[in-house]
N, C-alpha and C positions, 0 to 999 in steps of 0.2 A: 880200688883194684879188685878185679875178679879173683876170688880165692881159688887156690888149687884144690881139687877134689881128691879125696883118698880113693884107693883102688876099689874098695867095696861100694862106695857111692857111685863111682863111674860105671861099674859093672851092673849095678841094679838099674841105673838109668838106661844103659844100653839094652838090657833085657826088656824093659818096658817099651822102649822106642821100637825095637825090632818086632816085638809082638804086635804093637799097634800098626806098624807098616804092613806086616803080613796080612792082618785081618782086613784092614781098609783096602789095600791093594787087591787082595783076593776077590773081594766083593765086586770091585769095579772091573777087574780083568774078566771075571766070569760073565759080567754083563756085556762086555765088549765081544767076548767069544760067542755069546748067544746072539748078539746083533749081527755078527759076521761081517765080512768085507774088510778092507784095509782100515787101519785106525785113523787115517787121514779123513775118513768119512764121518768120524764121530768126535769132532773137536771138543764138544762139551764134556764127554766122558774122559777124553785124554787130558783135558785141563784138570778135572778132578783127580785123575790118577797121578799126574805130576805134582799135585799139591798134597798128596798123602804123606810124603816125608816131612813136610813142614807141619802138618796137623799132628802127626805122630810125635814130633819133637815137642810140640806144645803140650800134648798129653803127658809126656815124660817130665817136662819141666814143672808142670803143675803137681804131678804126683810126688816128685822129688823136692818140691818147694824151692825150685831154682828160678832165677830171674832170666830175662831175655838179653841182657847186656852183651854177653859173649857171643852173640850170633855172628858177627858184629855188623851193624848197619852203618857205621861211620865210614866215609869214603877212603880215609887213610892218607890224605894229603898227596904229596908228590909221588910217594911210593905206590899209593893206591892208583893214582892216575897212570903211572908207568905200567903197573900191572894190568890195568884195563886195556891199554893200548896193545900190550903184548898178547893179551887174551883175544882181542879182536883180530889181530893179524895172524894168529896161529892157524885157524882153519883155512885162511886164504893160502898160506904157505903149504899146508898139507894137501889141500885140493890141487894146487898148481902142480906140485911134484908128483903126487900119486895118480891123479886123473890124467895129467899131461903125459906121463909115461904110458898109461894104458891106451890113450888115444894115439900116441905116436907109434906104439908097437902093434897096434891093431887088436889088443886084448879087449878093447871096448870101442864103441863108435861115438865120435863127437857129433851130436845132433841137437843143437839148442832148439827150444820151442819157438814157434812163430811169433809170439808176443803180439798177436793180432789186436789186442786191446790198446796197445801203444802205437798201432799203425806201422809195425816194423816187419810185416810179412815179407817184404821184398828186400829187406836189409841183409847184409852178409851174415854168415854164421858167427863170425867173430864179433861183429857189432852187436848182434842179439845177445851173445853170451856176456859181453862186458856190461851191457845195459842191465841184464838180469843180475850179474854179480854186484853191480852198484846198488841196485834196489834191495837185494837180500842183505848186503853188508850195512845198509843204513836202516830204512824203515823196517825191513824184514827182521833184522837183529833186535830192534827195539820191541817189536811184537813178540818175538820168540823169548825174550827175557822175562816177559810176564808169566809165561809157562815155566821157564827154567828156574825162576826164583823159588818156586815151590819145592823143587828137588834140592836146590843148593842150601836153602835154609835148614833143610833136614840133614842131607848127607854131609855137607862141609860146615854148616853152621852149628850142628849138634853132634852127629855121629863121629866125625873125624877127631875132634878134640877129646871125646870120651874114650875112643879107642886108644889114644895115647895115654890118657890118665889111667885107664884100666890096665896098662902094661901088656896089651895084646901084642904078640910078636908081629912084626912087620905091619903096623897099623894102616899105612897108606895102601899097601897091597891088599890087605884084608878088606878095607873099605871099598876098594875098587872091585874086588870079586863079588862082594855083596851087591854093589850097584849093578854089576853086569848080570848077576843071577836074577835080580829083580825084573829085568827085561825079558828073561828067557821064555816065560809062558806065552807071550805074544809072538815071539819069534818061532817057537815050536808050533803055534797055531797057524803060522803063515801070514799073520796080519801085520808084521813089522820086521823090516830088515832081514827078510828071509828069502833065500834062493831056492833052487830046485831040491836041495837037501837041507831041511830045516835044522837037523841036529848039527851038521857041519857049520851052518850059518851061526848057530848059537855059540858053538865053541870058539869060532873066530871072533864073534862079537864080544865075548867075555874078555878075550885077550886084548882086543882093541880098547875096550872100556878101561881095563886095568892100566894100560899104558897112558891113556888120557887122564885117568884119575891122579897119576903122579903130577902131571902138569897143573891140574886144577888145585890139588892139595898144596903144591908149592906156591901158587898164587895166593891161596887163602891164608896159609900160615906165615909166609914172609911179609905180607902186607898187613896182616891182622884184620882184614876186612873181607866180608863175604861178597862184596860187589864185583871184584875181578873174577871170582868164580862164576857168578851169575852171567857176566858178560861173555866169558869163555863158553859156557854151556849154551847160551842163547845164540851167540855168533856161530858156533859149530852147527847147531840144528838149522839155522837159517841159511848159512852159506853152503855147507856140504849138501844138505838135502834140497834146498831151494834153488841153488845155482848149478853145482857140479852134478848131482844126481839127475836133476831135471834136464841137463844137457847131454846125458849119456844114455846110450842104448847098448845092449849086449850083456855078457855074463856078469853076474854079481859076485863071482868068486874073487875077483881082483880088486874091484872098487865098491863103493858103498860102505855103510857102517859095518858090514860083515865081509869086508874085502881084505885080501892079503896085502895088497900094496899100501893100504891105509895103515896097517900094523907096521910094516917095514919103515915107511916114512916117519910115522909117529915115533917109533923107537929111536930112529936116527936123530930126530929133533929134540925129543924129550931128554934123551941121555945127555945132551949137551947143555940143555937149559937147567936141569935140576941137579947136576952133579955137585959134589962137595957137601958142606954142612948147611943145614937150614936153621935159622933162628926162628923158632915157632912162637908166634904171638896170638893171643886170643883176640885182642882189640888193638887198634893203632896206638902207638905211643906208650903202651904198657910194657912192663918187663917181659923178657923171654921166659916162657914157662917150660920149654923143652928145647934141648939142643940135639938136633936130629942129623944122623949121618945118612946120606942118600942111599948108600949101598946096603943099609940095614933096615930100611923101612918099606 
């Protein structure tokens, strides 16, 4: 059984982890800033950046002489499979509701790419969109999971459980805010999820990520496995960015990862999914290490 850490150990581990994340991420983000242009043009650096939370957690584990068992890489049986399916469907539901509302009301324009490589230039807009959605929800999600795993091994595989052990008030919200703030340098530089007003985009993005973090934390803690969190993160990046964003033109104030409609739809869905009490587990099949009330985390 994975032992329960005392408050002091958890806090020391968190300090080491956050310091390592800040240093490693700062170096890579400075390099991205110097290179210029959207981060999509620098996939190698983005891969390194997204794996800094995992590497930081390894540093903390080594310095604190902790093992890797509580990440946890076990799939979690039927609960884990159910969690992965919910994780995969969530961005489809958010995208359909938020972007659908924006397209229908004229807040943004529905314009899927031509998909010339697939020979679909003459196909209808809806056909091109659903082909793109199918591709991003399958192969695209698998590819995005390779990137997302680096963040989830760190954020939910290490930081989340330590925030709970350390007695940090509202640990899920705190973790979500840290996760959101981690993205802000590249938003403020205009290289990621940034509209005409980067400061406003950053503020909206942080709220959006905080909402999403409740969903991912619920998946991680109730299943005891990190894999539903990896699927959720990978599917979100692939489907929202690769299908819905790619099929949309117009203002980024309402849609996109710094869009108001994304927050509103996310709040509506997440508030229904994560309500009540959570039995928090470090790994599948092991005893609950914390009984969490959704309204207090």
